[in-house]
C-alpha positions as CSV (number, residue, x, y, z in Angstrom):
1,M,34.5,21.7,55.4
2,A,37.1,24.3,56.3
3,A,40.7,24.3,55.5
4,S,43.0,23.4,58.3
5,D,44.4,26.2,60.4
6,R,47.8,26.1,58.8
7,L,46.2,26.5,55.4
8,A,43.5,29.0,56.4
9,G,43.4,31.7,53.7
10,P,45.5,31.6,50.6
11,P,48.6,33.8,50.8
12,A,48.5,37.3,49.4
13,D,52.0,36.7,48.1
14,R,51.5,35.3,44.6
15,E,54.9,33.5,44.7
16,R,53.6,31.3,47.5
17,L,50.2,30.6,46.0
18,A,51.2,27.5,44.0
19,A,52.7,25.8,47.0
20,W,49.6,26.8,49.1
21,A,47.3,25.3,46.5
22,L,49.2,22.0,46.4
23,S,49.0,22.0,50.2
24,R,45.3,22.5,50.2
25,I,44.8,19.7,47.6
26,A,47.0,17.3,49.7
27,A,45.0,18.2,52.9
28,T,41.9,16.7,51.3
29,A,43.4,13.2,51.8
30,A,43.0,13.8,55.6
31,E,39.5,15.1,55.3
32,D,36.1,13.6,54.6
33,A,32.5,14.6,54.1
34,H,29.3,13.6,52.3
35,V,29.0,15.6,49.1
36,D,26.1,16.4,46.7
37,A,26.9,18.0,43.4
38,V,26.0,18.2,39.7
39,I,29.0,17.5,37.5
40,D,29.1,18.3,33.8
41,I,31.8,16.8,31.6
42,E,32.3,17.7,27.9
43,Y,34.6,15.9,25.4
44,A,35.9,17.6,22.2
45,A,35.8,15.6,19.0
46,R,39.1,14.8,17.2
47,D,39.9,13.3,13.8
48,A,42.1,10.8,15.6
49,E,42.3,9.7,19.2
50,P,45.0,11.8,20.9
51,D,48.2,10.0,22.0
52,L,48.3,11.0,25.7
53,G,50.0,7.9,27.1
54,G,53.6,9.1,27.1
55,R,56.5,6.7,27.4
56,F,54.4,4.0,29.1
57,G,51.2,4.3,27.1
58,A,49.8,1.8,24.6
59,A,50.4,4.0,21.7
60,A,54.1,4.2,22.6
61,V,54.2,0.5,22.0
62,S,52.0,0.1,19.0
63,G,53.0,3.3,17.3
64,E,49.5,3.9,16.0
65,P,46.8,6.1,17.4
66,A,43.3,4.8,17.8
67,N,40.4,5.8,15.6
68,R,38.5,9.1,15.5
69,R,37.5,10.4,18.9
70,R,33.9,11.3,19.2
71,G,32.8,14.4,21.2
72,G,30.0,14.4,23.7
73,T,28.7,15.6,27.0
74,E,27.9,13.8,30.2
75,S,25.9,15.2,33.1
76,L,25.5,13.4,36.4
77,R,24.2,14.2,39.9
78,V,26.1,12.7,42.8
79,R,24.5,12.4,46.3
80,G,26.2,11.5,49.5
81,V,29.5,10.8,47.8
82,S,32.3,10.3,50.3
83,P,35.8,11.4,49.1
84,L,37.3,9.0,51.7
85,R,35.4,6.1,50.0
86,L,36.7,7.3,46.6
87,R,40.2,6.9,48.1
88,E,39.6,3.6,49.7
89,E,38.1,2.1,46.5
90,D,40.3,4.3,44.2
91,D,37.3,5.0,41.9
92,D,38.7,5.9,38.4
93,E,35.6,7.6,37.0
94,P,36.6,10.9,35.4
95,W,34.5,12.9,38.0
96,A,36.2,11.3,41.0
97,A,39.3,13.5,40.8
98,L,37.2,16.6,41.2
99,L,36.1,15.4,44.7
100,D,39.4,13.6,45.5
101,P,42.0,15.9,44.0
102,A,44.9,14.5,46.1
103,R,45.2,11.7,43.5
104,L,46.5,14.3,41.0
105,I,49.6,15.3,42.9
106,R,51.8,12.3,41.9
107,G,51.4,13.1,38.2
108,I,52.2,16.8,38.4
109,G,55.4,17.9,36.7
110,T,55.3,21.7,37.1
111,V,52.8,24.4,38.2
112,T,53.2,26.9,35.4
113,E,50.8,29.5,36.8
114,A,48.8,30.1,40.0
115,R,46.4,33.0,40.3
116,W,43.1,34.1,41.9
117,E,40.2,33.8,39.5
118,G,37.1,35.1,41.3
119,E,36.4,32.8,44.2
120,W,38.8,30.1,43.1
121,V,42.5,29.6,42.9
122,E,43.4,28.7,39.3
123,L,46.4,26.5,38.6
124,S,47.9,25.5,35.3
125,L,49.6,22.1,35.6
126,T,51.9,20.1,33.3
127,P,52.2,16.4,33.7
128,H,55.4,14.6,34.7
129,P,56.6,12.5,31.8
130,L,57.6,9.6,34.1
131,F,55.1,9.8,37.1
132,A,51.9,10.7,35.3
133,D,49.5,7.8,34.8
134,P,49.0,6.9,31.1
135,V,45.3,6.3,31.7
136,D,44.7,9.3,34.0
137,P,41.6,11.1,32.6
138,W,42.9,14.6,33.5
139,L,46.7,14.5,33.7
140,P,48.2,11.9,31.4
141,P,51.9,12.3,30.5
142,G,51.2,13.2,26.9
143,A,48.8,16.1,27.7
144,R,49.8,19.7,27.0
145,G,48.4,20.8,30.4
146,L,45.6,20.8,32.8
147,T,43.9,24.0,34.2
148,I,42.0,23.6,37.4
149,R,40.0,25.9,39.6
150,L,40.4,25.0,43.3
151,D,37.8,25.8,46.0
152,P,39.9,27.0,48.9
153,A,37.3,26.2,51.5
154,T,36.8,22.5,50.5
155,G,39.9,21.7,48.5
156,F,37.6,20.3,45.8
157,L,38.0,21.2,42.1
158,R,35.2,23.3,40.7
159,S,36.4,22.9,37.2
160,A,39.1,21.2,35.1
161,A,40.2,21.6,31.5
162,L,42.5,19.1,29.8
163,H,44.5,20.5,26.9
164,D,46.2,18.6,24.1
165,D,48.2,20.0,21.2
166,H,45.0,21.1,19.4
167,G,43.3,22.9,22.2
168,V,40.8,21.9,25.0
169,L,40.2,18.2,24.9
170,A,37.9,17.8,27.9
171,T,36.3,20.0,30.5
172,A,34.5,19.4,33.8
173,R,32.4,21.7,36.0
174,V,31.0,21.1,39.4
175,G,27.8,22.9,40.4
176,G,25.2,22.7,43.1
177,L,27.9,21.7,45.6
178,T,26.7,20.8,49.1
179,V,29.0,19.5,51.8
180,R,27.6,17.7,54.8
181,D,29.1,16.0,57.9
182,A,32.5,17.4,57.2
183,R,35.4,15.8,59.1
184,S,38.9,17.3,59.1
185,A,41.9,15.6,60.8
186,T,43.6,18.9,61.2
187,E,47.0,17.7,62.3
188,A,47.2,15.0,59.7
189,A,46.1,17.6,57.0
190,R,49.0,19.8,58.1
191,T,51.5,17.0,57.7
192,L,50.2,16.0,54.3
193,A,50.3,19.7,53.3
194,R,54.0,19.9,54.3
195,M,54.8,16.8,52.3
196,A,53.1,18.2,49.2
197,T,55.2,21.4,49.1
198,T,58.3,19.3,48.5
199,L,57.1,19.0,44.9
200,L,58.0,22.7,44.3
201,E,60.7,23.5,46.9
202,P,64.4,23.3,45.9
203,A,66.7,21.7,48.4
204,L,70.3,20.4,48.5
205,L,70.8,18.2,51.5
206,T,73.2,15.6,53.1
207,A,71.8,12.8,55.2
208,T,72.6,9.5,56.9
209,V,69.9,6.9,56.6
210,R,69.5,3.7,58.6
211,R,67.6,1.0,56.7
212,E,65.8,-1.8,58.5
213,A,63.8,-4.8,57.5
214,D,64.4,-4.0,53.8
215,P,64.7,-7.1,51.6
216,H,66.0,-5.1,48.6
217,H,69.8,-4.6,48.6
218,D,70.2,-3.2,45.1
219,L,70.7,0.6,45.3
220,S,70.8,1.3,41.6
221,F,69.5,4.7,40.8
222,R,68.6,6.5,37.6
223,P,68.0,10.2,38.5
224,A,66.0,12.6,36.5
225,P,66.4,16.4,36.6
226,S,65.1,17.7,39.9
227,A,65.3,20.8,42.1
228,R,65.7,18.6,45.1
229,S,68.7,16.3,45.8
230,W,70.6,14.8,48.6
231,T,73.8,12.9,49.2
232,I,73.1,9.9,51.4
233,E,75.3,7.6,53.4
234,C,73.3,4.4,53.6
235,D,74.7,1.0,54.7
236,G,78.2,2.4,54.4
237,R,77.7,3.4,50.8
238,A,77.4,7.0,49.5
239,L,74.6,7.7,47.0
240,T,73.4,10.9,45.4
241,V,69.6,10.9,45.0
242,T,67.3,13.4,43.3
243,G,63.6,13.9,44.0
244,D,62.8,12.4,40.6
245,Y,63.9,9.1,39.1
246,A,63.1,6.8,36.3
247,P,60.6,4.4,37.9
248,D,61.3,1.6,35.5
249,R,65.1,1.9,35.9
250,T,65.5,2.5,39.6
251,S,65.6,-0.2,42.2
252,P,62.8,-0.2,44.9
253,A,65.5,0.4,47.6
254,A,66.8,3.5,45.9
255,A,63.3,4.7,45.1
256,R,62.4,4.7,48.8
257,L,65.3,7.0,49.4
258,A,64.1,9.3,46.7
259,E,60.6,9.4,48.2
260,L,62.0,10.2,51.6
261,L,63.5,13.3,49.9
262,T,60.3,14.3,48.0
263,P,57.3,12.7,49.8
264,A,54.8,14.8,47.9
265,R,54.0,11.9,45.5
266,I,53.3,9.5,48.3
267,V,50.2,11.6,49.3
268,S,48.4,10.4,46.2
269,H,48.7,6.8,47.3
270,L,47.2,7.2,50.8
271,A,43.7,6.5,51.8
272,R,42.6,6.7,55.5
273,V,45.0,9.1,57.2
274,S,45.3,10.1,60.9
275,A,47.8,11.9,63.0
276,T,49.9,10.0,65.6
277,S,51.8,13.1,66.8
278,P,52.7,16.5,65.5
279,G,54.3,16.0,62.1
280,A,53.5,12.2,62.0
281,V,50.7,10.3,60.4
282,T,49.6,6.7,59.8
283,A,47.7,5.8,56.7
284,T,46.3,2.9,54.7
285,V,47.1,2.5,51.0
286,R,44.8,2.8,48.0
287,P,44.2,-0.2,45.8
288,L,46.9,-0.6,43.1
289,R,45.7,1.7,40.4
290,A,48.0,4.6,40.9
291,F,50.9,4.8,38.5
292,P,53.7,4.3,39.1
293,V,53.6,2.2,42.3
294,S,54.9,4.2,45.3
295,A,58.0,2.7,46.8
296,W,56.5,3.4,50.3
297,A,52.9,2.5,49.6
298,P,53.2,-0.3,47.0
299,D,50.4,-2.5,48.3
300,S,46.9,-2.0,49.8
301,T,47.7,-4.6,52.5
302,L,50.3,-2.2,54.0
303,T,50.0,0.6,56.6
304,C,52.3,3.6,56.3
305,H,53.8,5.5,59.2
306,L,55.4,8.7,58.2
307,T,57.2,11.5,60.1
308,V,58.1,14.8,58.5
309,D,60.8,17.2,59.2
310,P,59.0,20.6,59.2
311,A,62.0,22.6,58.0
312,T,62.8,20.6,54.9
313,G,59.7,18.4,54.3
314,V,61.9,15.3,54.3
315,L,60.6,12.1,55.8
316,V,62.9,11.6,58.8
317,R,61.2,8.3,59.6
318,A,59.1,6.0,57.4
319,E,57.8,2.6,58.1
320,A,55.5,0.3,56.2
321,T,53.9,-2.6,58.1
322,A,51.7,-5.6,57.3
323,G,49.8,-6.5,60.4
324,R,52.4,-6.6,63.2
325,R,55.3,-7.2,60.8
326,T,57.6,-4.4,59.6
327,V,58.2,-4.6,55.9
328,F,60.4,-1.5,55.5
329,R,61.7,1.0,58.0
330,H,64.0,3.9,57.3
331,T,65.3,6.5,59.8
332,V,67.2,9.6,59.0
333,T,69.9,9.9,61.7
334,A,71.6,13.0,60.4
335,L,70.3,15.7,58.1
336,R,71.8,19.0,57.1
337,S,71.2,21.6,54.4
338,E,74.0,22.5,51.9
339,E,74.4,26.1,50.8
């Protein structure tokens, strides 16, 4: 499986490597293959089960960590695994993220380092305290960080190392990788790649948005610090929105505006993706395991139709349909960058 043309070859400029790596990971959501591999996972022992759940985790409610965590190793051989099937079923086995890395994007807070390490691109990631899944095996919100090695050719992860406050908590390595019957929806991969870079790109924008078929009228918004923001005129009301928000304190209507601005996190929720025109895709939605629920992809019965502005990465048109019925539709009728 080769990277799409837009992503061919990681950039020599180290400053652009992190964005390229996120692009490559996102592109895997528009690709598929049959994969054989040997996966080794090792868990470190701890005197007490680490509290990795963050604000939404069980320990945050009970206030008490679980019993001692036992260490151990697990080795498995996978044959004919389809990354597309992993997305459609949203398999939550710890090894699944290695062959379906696009699921990680929603939980990323920052990329603290990106560098070449032999054949691979190595990324050091920290989790987002609000968007990372409390039960994610590799990037829960209470983790110290995750170090991954990305295979530029396939977009798969060749290794992952989860760190807590006491060191390495779990590691995974992929060996004997064989990729057969590779399929790449190149144009769709480019669109998802552009969406992913909004996770790292700063932007200050002004927009006018037309909302249609939206049953939610409450535009309450609780912003979080973000490098991306825009001032929106929507239904005759002005609202300042950032790319991050408190998912439990923001209305679905306002969350949809925030995800138009920073559509990177929507990528993690998409399953079967295909291009409808340059810069536009249609996609099905994973089953409801991803946390938090995407405002544009909240239910597996929906189909998403997304169009990206190549200059800013903003979604200039988004629609979610159920059969022939439009559930949500937003169109950006005016957009400008603020200096």
